[in-house]
C-alpha positions as CSV (number, residue, x, y, z in Angstrom):
1,X,0.0,0.0,0.0
2,X,2.8,2.5,0.9
3,X,4.8,1.5,-2.1
4,X,1.8,1.9,-4.4
5,X,1.3,5.5,-3.0
6,X,4.9,6.3,-3.6
7,X,4.7,5.2,-7.2
8,X,1.5,7.2,-7.7
9,X,3.2,10.3,-6.2
10,X,6.3,10.1,-8.5
11,X,4.2,9.3,-11.5
12,X,2.7,12.9,-11.2
13,X,5.1,14.9,-9.0
14,X,8.7,15.1,-7.9
15,X,9.3,15.5,-4.2
16,X,12.5,15.4,-2.3
17,X,13.4,12.6,0.2
18,X,12.7,15.0,3.1
19,X,9.1,15.6,1.9
20,X,8.6,11.9,1.0
21,X,9.7,10.9,4.5
22,X,7.4,13.4,6.3
23,X,4.4,12.2,4.3
24,X,4.8,8.9,6.3
25,X,6.3,10.6,9.4
26,X,4.0,8.9,11.9
27,X,5.1,5.4,10.8
28,X,8.3,4.1,12.6
29,X,10.4,6.3,14.8
30,X,14.0,7.0,15.9
31,X,14.9,8.4,12.5
32,X,14.7,11.5,10.4
33,X,12.3,12.3,7.6
34,X,15.1,12.4,5.2
35,X,16.3,8.9,6.2
36,X,12.8,7.6,6.2
37,X,12.3,8.9,2.6
38,X,15.5,7.5,1.4
39,X,14.8,4.1,3.1
40,X,11.4,4.0,1.4
41,X,12.9,4.7,-2.0
42,X,15.7,2.2,-1.4
43,X,13.3,-0.5,-0.3
44,X,11.1,0.1,-3.3
45,X,14.2,0.0,-5.6
46,X,15.3,-3.3,-4.0
47,X,11.9,-4.9,-4.3
48,X,11.7,-4.0,-8.0
49,X,15.2,-5.1,-8.7
50,X,14.3,-8.5,-7.1
51,X,11.3,-8.7,-9.4
52,X,13.4,-7.8,-12.4
53,X,15.8,-10.7,-11.6
54,X,12.9,-13.2,-11.3
55,X,11.9,-15.4,-14.2
56,X,8.4,-14.0,-14.3
57,X,8.0,-11.9,-17.5
58,X,5.1,-9.9,-16.2
59,X,7.0,-9.0,-13.0
60,X,10.0,-8.0,-15.0
61,X,8.0,-5.7,-17.2
62,X,6.3,-4.0,-14.2
63,X,9.7,-3.7,-12.4
64,X,11.3,-2.0,-15.3
65,X,8.4,0.6,-15.4
66,X,8.8,1.2,-11.7
67,X,12.6,1.4,-11.7
68,X,12.5,3.9,-14.6
69,X,9.9,5.9,-12.6
70,X,12.3,5.9,-9.6
71,X,15.3,6.8,-11.7
72,X,13.8,9.4,-14.0
73,X,11.0,11.1,-11.9
74,X,12.2,10.4,-8.4
75,X,15.8,11.0,-9.5
76,X,16.9,8.3,-7.1
77,X,20.6,7.4,-7.7
78,X,20.4,3.7,-6.6
79,X,17.6,3.1,-9.1
80,X,19.7,4.8,-11.8
81,X,22.6,2.5,-10.9
82,X,20.4,-0.6,-11.1
83,X,19.2,0.3,-14.6
84,X,22.8,1.0,-15.7
85,X,24.0,-2.3,-14.4
86,X,21.1,-4.1,-16.1
87,X,21.7,-2.2,-19.3
88,X,18.4,-0.5,-19.4
89,X,18.3,3.0,-20.9
90,X,16.6,5.9,-19.0
91,X,16.5,9.6,-19.3
92,X,15.8,12.3,-16.7
93,X,13.6,14.8,-18.5
94,X,14.1,17.7,-16.0
95,X,17.1,17.2,-13.8
96,X,16.8,20.6,-12.2
97,X,13.1,20.2,-11.3
98,X,12.6,21.4,-7.7
99,X,10.6,19.5,-5.0
100,X,6.9,20.1,-5.6
101,X,6.2,20.6,-1.9
102,X,9.2,22.5,-0.5
103,X,10.8,23.9,-3.6
104,X,14.1,22.4,-2.4
105,X,14.0,24.4,0.8
106,X,14.8,21.2,2.8
107,X,17.7,20.3,0.5
108,X,19.6,23.4,1.6
109,X,18.8,24.8,5.0
110,X,22.2,26.4,5.4
111,X,20.9,29.9,4.4
112,X,18.3,29.7,7.2
113,X,20.8,28.8,9.9
114,X,23.4,31.3,8.6
115,X,20.9,34.2,8.5
116,X,19.6,33.2,11.9
117,X,23.1,33.4,13.5
118,X,23.7,36.8,11.9
119,X,20.3,38.1,13.0
120,X,21.1,37.1,16.6
121,X,24.7,38.5,16.7
122,X,24.0,41.4,19.1
123,X,21.4,39.6,21.3
124,X,22.3,37.9,24.6
125,X,20.3,34.8,25.4
126,X,20.6,31.3,27.0
127,X,18.2,29.3,24.9
128,X,15.8,29.6,22.0
129,X,12.8,28.1,20.1
130,X,12.2,28.1,16.4
131,X,8.8,29.0,15.0
132,X,7.6,29.5,11.4
133,X,4.8,30.9,9.4
134,X,4.8,29.4,5.9
135,X,3.0,31.4,3.2
136,X,-0.5,30.2,2.3
137,X,0.7,29.0,-1.1
138,X,2.9,26.4,0.7
139,X,0.2,25.3,3.1
140,X,-2.6,25.1,0.5
141,X,-0.4,23.1,-2.0
142,X,0.5,20.6,0.7
143,X,-3.1,20.2,1.9
144,X,-4.2,19.5,-1.7
145,X,-1.3,17.0,-2.1
146,X,-2.2,15.1,1.0
147,X,-5.9,14.9,0.1
148,X,-5.1,13.8,-3.5
149,X,-3.1,10.8,-2.3
150,X,-5.0,10.1,1.0
151,X,-1.9,10.7,3.2
152,X,-3.0,10.7,6.8
153,X,0.4,9.9,8.5
154,X,2.2,13.1,7.4
155,X,4.1,15.8,9.3
156,X,3.5,19.4,8.3
157,X,6.0,21.6,6.5
158,X,6.0,23.8,9.5
159,X,6.9,21.1,12.1
160,X,9.7,19.7,9.9
161,X,11.1,23.1,9.2
162,X,11.2,24.1,12.8
163,X,13.0,20.9,13.8
164,X,15.7,20.9,11.1
165,X,16.5,24.6,11.4
166,X,16.4,24.3,15.2
167,X,19.0,21.5,15.0
168,X,21.1,23.6,12.7
169,X,21.0,26.6,15.0
170,X,21.6,24.5,18.1
171,X,24.9,23.4,16.5
172,X,25.9,26.8,15.2
173,X,25.0,28.8,18.3
174,X,26.0,26.1,20.8
175,X,22.8,26.9,22.8
176,X,20.0,24.5,23.6
177,X,16.4,24.7,22.5
178,X,13.8,25.5,25.2
179,X,10.2,24.5,24.4
180,X,8.3,25.9,27.4
181,X,9.8,29.3,28.2
182,X,12.5,30.3,25.8
183,X,14.6,33.5,26.0
184,X,14.0,33.9,22.2
185,X,11.3,32.8,19.8
186,X,12.9,33.0,16.4
187,X,10.1,33.1,13.8
188,X,10.8,32.5,10.1
189,X,8.3,33.9,7.6
190,X,8.8,31.6,4.7
191,X,7.9,31.8,1.0
192,X,9.1,29.4,-1.8
193,X,11.7,32.0,-2.9
194,X,12.4,34.1,0.1
195,X,12.2,34.4,3.9
196,X,12.6,36.9,6.7
197,X,13.1,36.6,10.4
198,X,11.4,38.2,13.3
199,X,12.1,37.8,17.0
200,X,10.0,37.6,20.1
201,X,12.4,38.2,23.1
202,X,11.3,37.1,26.5
203,X,11.0,40.0,29.0
204,X,13.6,40.3,31.7
205,X,12.2,40.8,35.2
206,X,14.1,42.6,38.0
207,X,12.8,42.6,41.6
208,X,13.6,45.3,44.0
209,X,12.3,47.7,46.6
210,X,11.9,51.4,46.2
211,X,11.7,54.3,48.6
212,X,9.9,57.5,47.5
213,X,11.6,60.2,49.5
214,X,9.6,63.2,48.3
215,X,5.9,64.0,47.9
216,X,4.1,64.9,44.7
217,X,5.1,62.2,42.3
218,X,3.0,59.1,41.3
219,X,4.3,55.6,41.2
220,X,3.8,55.2,37.4
221,X,3.5,57.4,34.3
222,X,0.2,59.2,34.1
223,X,-1.1,60.5,30.7
224,X,-2.8,63.8,30.6
225,X,-6.5,63.2,31.1
226,X,-7.5,65.6,28.3
227,X,-5.2,64.6,25.5
228,X,-4.2,61.0,26.6
229,X,-0.6,61.6,25.9
230,X,-0.8,63.5,22.6
231,X,0.1,66.9,24.1
232,X,-2.1,69.9,24.7
233,X,-2.2,73.3,26.4
234,X,-3.4,71.8,29.7
235,X,-0.3,69.6,30.0
236,X,2.0,72.1,28.4
237,X,2.3,69.7,25.5
238,X,4.1,67.1,27.6
239,X,1.3,64.5,27.3
240,X,1.7,63.9,31.0
241,X,-0.5,64.7,34.0
242,X,2.6,64.6,36.2
243,X,6.0,65.5,34.9
244,X,7.8,62.6,36.6
245,X,7.1,59.3,38.3
246,X,8.9,56.7,40.4
247,X,8.8,54.5,37.3
248,X,10.5,57.1,35.1
249,X,13.2,57.8,37.7
250,X,14.0,54.1,38.2
251,X,13.9,52.6,34.7
252,X,16.5,54.6,32.6
253,X,19.6,52.8,33.8
254,X,17.9,49.4,33.3
255,X,16.8,50.4,29.8
256,X,20.3,51.6,29.0
257,X,22.1,48.5,30.2
258,X,19.6,45.9,28.8
259,X,19.0,47.7,25.5
260,X,15.3,47.0,26.0
261,X,12.6,48.6,23.8
262,X,10.4,49.6,26.7
263,X,9.5,48.6,30.2
264,X,6.5,48.1,32.6
265,X,6.6,48.8,36.3
266,X,4.8,46.4,38.6
267,X,4.4,47.5,42.2
268,X,3.1,45.6,45.3
269,X,0.3,48.2,45.6
270,X,0.9,51.9,45.4
271,X,1.0,54.9,47.6
272,X,-0.9,58.2,46.8
273,X,1.0,60.9,45.0
274,X,1.4,63.0,48.2
275,X,2.6,60.0,50.3
276,X,6.2,59.1,50.9
277,X,7.4,55.4,50.9
278,X,10.0,55.0,53.6
279,X,11.4,52.1,55.6
280,X,12.7,49.1,53.7
281,X,10.7,50.3,50.6
282,X,7.9,48.9,48.5
283,X,8.5,45.7,46.5
284,X,8.4,46.2,42.8
285,X,9.3,44.2,39.7
286,X,10.5,46.0,36.6
287,X,9.7,44.2,33.3
288,X,12.2,45.0,30.6
289,X,10.7,44.2,27.2
290,X,12.7,42.9,24.2
291,X,16.1,43.2,26.0
292,X,19.2,42.5,23.9
293,X,21.3,42.1,27.0
294,X,20.1,39.7,29.8
295,X,23.2,39.7,32.2
296,X,23.1,43.0,34.0
297,X,25.3,44.4,36.7
298,X,22.5,45.1,39.2
299,X,24.8,46.7,41.8
300,X,26.0,49.1,39.2
301,X,22.5,50.0,38.1
302,X,21.4,50.4,41.7
303,X,24.3,52.7,42.5
304,X,23.8,54.9,39.4
305,X,20.1,55.1,39.9
306,X,20.4,56.2,43.5
307,X,23.2,58.6,42.8
308,X,21.1,60.4,40.2
309,X,17.9,60.5,42.3
310,X,19.1,61.8,45.7
311,X,16.2,63.0,47.9
312,X,13.7,61.7,45.3
313,X,13.9,57.9,44.9
314,X,16.1,55.1,46.2
315,X,16.2,51.4,45.1
316,X,17.7,48.4,46.8
317,X,17.7,44.6,47.1
318,X,17.8,44.0,43.3
319,X,17.6,40.5,41.9
320,X,16.3,38.6,38.9
321,X,12.6,37.6,38.9
322,X,10.0,36.1,36.6
323,X,6.5,36.6,35.4
324,X,5.1,34.2,38.0
325,X,6.4,36.5,40.8
326,X,4.7,39.4,39.1
327,X,1.4,37.6,39.3
328,X,2.0,36.8,43.0
329,X,3.1,40.3,43.7
330,X,-0.2,41.7,42.4
331,X,-2.5,39.0,43.9
332,X,-0.9,39.1,47.3
333,X,-0.9,42.9,47.7
334,X,-4.2,42.8,49.6
335,X,-2.9,40.2,52.1
336,X,0.1,42.3,53.1
337,X,0.3,44.4,56.3
338,X,1.3,48.0,56.0
339,X,2.5,50.4,58.6
340,X,1.7,54.1,58.2
341,X,2.6,57.3,60.0
342,X,0.0,60.1,59.8
343,X,0.1,63.7,60.9
344,X,-3.5,64.6,61.7
345,X,-5.1,68.0,62.0
346,X,-8.3,68.3,64.2
347,X,-11.2,70.8,63.8
348,X,-11.2,71.4,67.5
349,X,-8.7,71.6,70.3
350,X,-7.9,68.9,72.8
351,X,-5.8,68.8,75.9
352,X,-3.2,66.0,76.2
353,X,-5.4,64.2,78.7
354,X,-8.4,64.5,76.4
355,X,-6.4,63.2,73.5
356,X,-5.3,60.1,75.6
357,X,-8.9,59.3,76.4
358,X,-9.9,59.5,72.8
359,X,-6.9,57.4,71.8
360,X,-8.0,54.6,74.2
361,X,-11.5,54.8,72.7
362,X,-10.0,54.6,69.3
363,X,-8.0,51.5,70.1
364,X,-11.0,49.9,71.7
365,X,-13.3,50.6,68.7
366,X,-11.0,50.0,65.8
367,X,-7.9,48.0,66.8
368,X,-8.1,44.4,65.8
369,X,-11.4,45.1,64.1
370,X,-12.7,45.0,60.5
371,X,-13.8,48.4,59.2
372,X,-16.0,48.9,56.1
373,X,-14.9,51.2,53.4
374,X,-17.1,52.2,50.5
375,X,-15.0,53.3,47.5
376,X,-13.7,56.9,48.4
377,X,-15.2,59.9,46.6
378,X,-11.7,60.9,45.5
379,X,-11.1,57.7,43.5
380,X,-14.7,56.8,42.5
381,X,-14.0,58.0,38.9
382,X,-11.5,55.1,38.4
383,X,-12.5,52.4,40.9
384,X,-15.6,50.2,41.2
385,X,-18.1,51.5,43.7
386,X,-18.3,48.8,46.4
387,X,-17.8,48.2,50.1
388,X,-14.5,46.6,51.2
389,X,-13.8,45.1,54.6
390,X,-10.3,45.8,55.9
391,X,-8.6,44.9,59.1
392,X,-6.9,47.4,61.4
393,X,-4.3,45.6,63.5
394,X,-2.7,48.3,65.6
395,X,-3.0,52.0,66.4
396,X,-0.5,54.2,68.4
397,X,-0.9,57.9,68.8
398,X,1.2,60.9,70.0
399,X,0.0,64.3,71.1
400,X,1.8,67.1,69.2
401,X,-0.3,70.1,70.1
402,X,-4.0,70.9,70.8
403,X,-5.1,70.4,67.2
404,X,-2.3,68.3,65.8
405,X,-1.6,64.6,66.5
406,X,0.6,61.9,65.1
407,X,-0.6,58.3,64.6
408,X,1.1,55.1,63.7
409,X,-1.3,52.7,62.1
410,X,-0.9,49.0,61.0
411,X,-3.5,47.8,58.6
412,X,-4.3,45.2,55.9
413,X,-3.1,46.1,52.4
414,X,-5.5,48.2,50.4
415,X,-6.9,50.2,53.3
416,X,-7.7,53.8,52.5
417,X,-5.9,55.5,55.4
418,X,-7.0,59.1,54.7
419,X,-10.6,57.9,54.7
420,X,-10.0,55.8,57.8
421,X,-9.1,59.1,59.5
422,X,-11.6,61.5,58.0
423,X,-14.5,59.1,57.6
424,X,-15.2,60.3,54.0
425,X,-18.7,61.6,55.0
426,X,-19.7,58.2,56.5
427,X,-18.4,56.1,53.6
428,X,-15.7,54.6,56.0
429,X,-17.0,53.3,59.3
430,X,-15.9,53.3,62.0
431,X,-13.4,56.1,61.5
432,X,-11.1,58.3,63.6
433,X,-13.4,61.3,63.1
434,X,-16.3,59.2,64.3
435,X,-14.6,58.1,67.5
436,X,-13.1,61.6,68.2
437,X,-16.5,63.2,67.5
438,X,-15.0,65.9,65.5
439,X,-13.6,66.3,61.9
440,X,-10.1,65.1,61.5
441,X,-7.9,65.7,58.4
442,X,-4.8,63.7,57.4
443,X,-2.3,66.4,56.7
444,X,0.7,64.2,55.9
445,X,1.0,60.4,55.4
446,X,4.0,58.2,55.1
447,X,4.3,54.4,54.5
448,X,6.8,53.2,57.0
449,X,6.8,49.4,56.3
450,X,5.2,46.8,54.0
451,X,5.2,43.4,55.6
452,X,4.8,40.5,53.1
């Protein structure tokens, strides 16, 4: 049955041994498509040579027809040798005829490997994976071919190409393939007569902690709300709502050293623009996209970043990370404990004794309790309007003067501290204002610690 199909194929088309082998790729293993194709042609040649040597005239006539087909249309050298030995004339009508399925791509993959090596010359990576997108002409022709001959055990052009070029590059680059999470995905866009290469480079992730030492800057880049980054009179044609951010102060040295095309800043939560981030700093992961360099001197980057951002931003504890940690960083933010220091202004005056009484009431009412916070008015335009339950673990207070107090507050991540203090017109309950029975205003707020 297989031999019959091979003869039918070569009676109408010429295909190379690679393509013949992959038409029966699911049959037998531990070999290559090229060897499988050559073995099929050799076995068919041997079988017909045996028939020619028999004393059966009908078998001899059929074997000559088949051997000529293999010699002339399959251009198979062993079949040509048999005919020469047996003194049977044959003629190859079109010796330069290319493979009908691959146009001889698989007979010379060297250009693909050579171009791949040149393309990767300035990129640092540890492993890679080959991908390909053949033009529709290649795919459609192959689909029609398989249907015409009822070939159901075939391997696709794409799979065969990926493997043989992958082996070539593995040897040339001396780097292993990686099928699950490669540093590079090398994609060949293939036509019968030309090809080009595109790369997908795995992002590089750097974990660290940052301190924001000044007020008035957001964590990440904010586009102007009116022009959405295009530039207008409102933003003085900068496209920004705020001129600088922690992200924009931190990422330049990373971008410079990695030769990345762009970056994304992932923080474990975020503080308000007017809030400082002190203590050991807030965990963050910087995602560097399409980096040409993966081995970075993190201590050097840390030193240069800190030196250029004195009294604004400081980074520390840099190390390599991954996408999984980004996901964990985001999902676990609400489960962290955060310690804040707040300077609070009261609407009325209290003596130190009165303050201490109120502080005891505050600890009794709120400490180790769950408070309920409806989305604050100040962020309702960008957050879902819902009620969140948050735990307040510990409250300490200090009397500064009759209408000014300092509080140290430890809460669950995601608690709105300003609203915990002022009550937000009853949207947070219980609140400091509710317990003190007078309006309180958070004048200054600092994050002292994030406990993960």
